[in-house]
C-alpha positions in Angstrom: 111.3 39.0 44.6 110.3 38.8 47.8 106.9 36.4 48.1 104.9 35.4 50.7 101.5 33.4 50.9 99.1 34.7 53.1 95.7 34.7 54.8 94.6 38.0 54.6 92.6 39.6 57.9 89.1 40.9 56.4 88.7 44.8 56.2 86.5 44.5 59.4 88.4 44.0 61.6 91.4 46.1 60.6 89.7 48.6 63.1 90.1 46.1 65.9 93.8 45.6 65.3 94.7 49.3 65.1 93.0 49.5 68.7 95.4 46.5 69.8 98.5 48.2 68.1 97.8 51.2 70.0 98.0 49.2 73.5 101.9 49.1 72.2 103.8 52.2 71.8 107.0 52.8 70.4 106.3 50.2 67.7 106.4 50.7 64.2 102.8 49.6 63.7 102.3 47.6 60.4 99.2 48.6 58.3 98.4 45.2 56.6 97.1 42.6 58.4 97.5 39.4 57.4 98.6 35.8 58.5 101.7 34.6 57.0 101.2 30.9 55.9 104.8 30.4 54.3 107.8 32.6 53.9 108.7 32.0 50.3 112.4 33.8 50.3 113.8 36.8 47.7 114.9 35.2 45.2 111.6 34.1 42.7 112.4 35.5 39.2 109.0 34.2 37.9 106.4 32.9 39.6 104.1 31.5 37.1 105.0 27.8 37.6 104.2 28.8 41.5 100.8 30.2 40.7 100.3 27.2 38.9 100.9 24.6 41.3 99.1 26.6 44.1 95.9 26.3 42.3 96.1 22.2 42.8 95.5 23.1 46.9 92.1 22.2 47.6 90.7 23.5 50.9 86.8 23.9 52.0 86.2 27.5 54.2 87.0 27.5 57.5 87.0 29.6 60.9 90.4 31.4 62.5 90.1 32.9 65.8 92.2 35.3 66.6 93.4 35.8 70.4 95.6 37.6 72.3 98.3 40.2 71.6 101.3 38.8 72.7 105.2 40.3 72.3 107.6 38.0 70.4 109.9 36.2 70.2 110.1 36.8 74.0 108.1 39.1 76.6 111.4 40.1 78.0 113.5 41.1 74.9 110.4 41.9 72.3 111.5 42.7 68.3 107.4 42.7 67.7 104.0 42.2 68.9 101.7 40.0 66.8 98.2 38.4 67.4 97.8 34.4 68.5 95.4 32.7 66.3 93.9 29.3 67.3 95.7 26.5 65.3 92.5 24.2 64.1 93.0 21.1 62.3 91.6 23.2 58.9 94.6 25.5 59.1 96.7 23.3 60.3 95.7 21.1 56.7 95.7 24.0 54.7 99.5 25.1 55.9 100.6 21.7 55.5 99.4 21.0 52.1 100.6 24.6 51.2 104.0 23.4 52.6 104.2 20.4 50.3 103.1 22.1 47.6 105.5 24.1 47.5 108.2 22.1 48.5 107.8 20.1 45.3 109.5 23.8 43.5 112.1 23.4 46.0 110.8 26.2 48.8 111.6 24.5 51.8 109.9 26.2 54.9 112.8 27.1 57.5 110.1 27.5 60.6 107.1 25.5 61.8 104.0 27.2 61.0 102.9 29.6 63.7 99.7 31.2 63.0 99.7 34.8 64.2 98.9 38.3 62.5 102.0 40.5 63.0 100.5 44.0 64.4 104.1 45.8 64.6 107.9 45.5 65.0 110.0 47.7 67.5 113.3 49.1 65.9 115.1 49.2 69.0 113.5 47.0 72.3 111.6 49.2 74.4 113.1 50.2 77.6 110.1 48.0 79.3 108.7 45.1 79.0 105.6 45.1 76.6 102.3 43.1 78.4 100.4 40.7 76.8 97.3 42.3 76.0 94.1 40.1 76.1 92.1 39.8 73.2 88.4 39.9 72.6 86.8 37.1 71.0 87.3 37.5 67.1 86.3 35.2 64.3 86.3 35.4 60.3 86.0 33.1 57.6 89.0 31.5 55.3 87.7 30.9 51.9 90.9 32.3 49.7 94.4 32.4 50.2 97.0 34.7 48.6 100.8 34.8 46.4 101.8 38.1 47.8 104.9 40.2 46.5 106.4 42.3 49.3 108.2 45.2 48.4 110.3 46.9 50.8 110.6 50.7 51.4 111.5 53.3 53.8 108.2 53.7 54.8 107.7 50.1 55.8 107.1 46.9 53.0 103.8 47.5 50.6 102.0 44.1 49.6 101.2 43.4 46.4 98.7 40.0 45.7 99.9 38.1 42.4 97.5 35.3 42.8 94.2 34.8 45.0 93.3 31.2 45.2 89.8 30.3 46.4 88.2 27.4 48.5 
């Protein structure tokens, strides 16, 4: 199973995310918007122990502030576009708590936490340099996170929530 832990973007902000996607032609758009807290990998056979361990993570609800749409990893050679999100102390604490908890089961993160919502990816880098698009102020409340299975297909990944963990 290919698993990750996410904070999902509320449905009422999907239209805004799609408006930003429209600013970047030639990109294969994401249909499901989320902030990945930790990618766990492809080799989990049985997530039951992981689910039980994640139940121990405690946090209070907090706000996430969405920022600009930015080509990544570098504007001159983008592989995709994401919305930067402001890292607040509460978001950073939740991400750190999740990572410490999953580390006990052998899930070691290979990248530092970067708060972002992926809008899409390029099959090949475009022939032009996509520009950063200034985002309008949008916030949403985080009161849960999810353990998600990513099922890869030719139409793009499909996400299935395996468990949700409330504040």
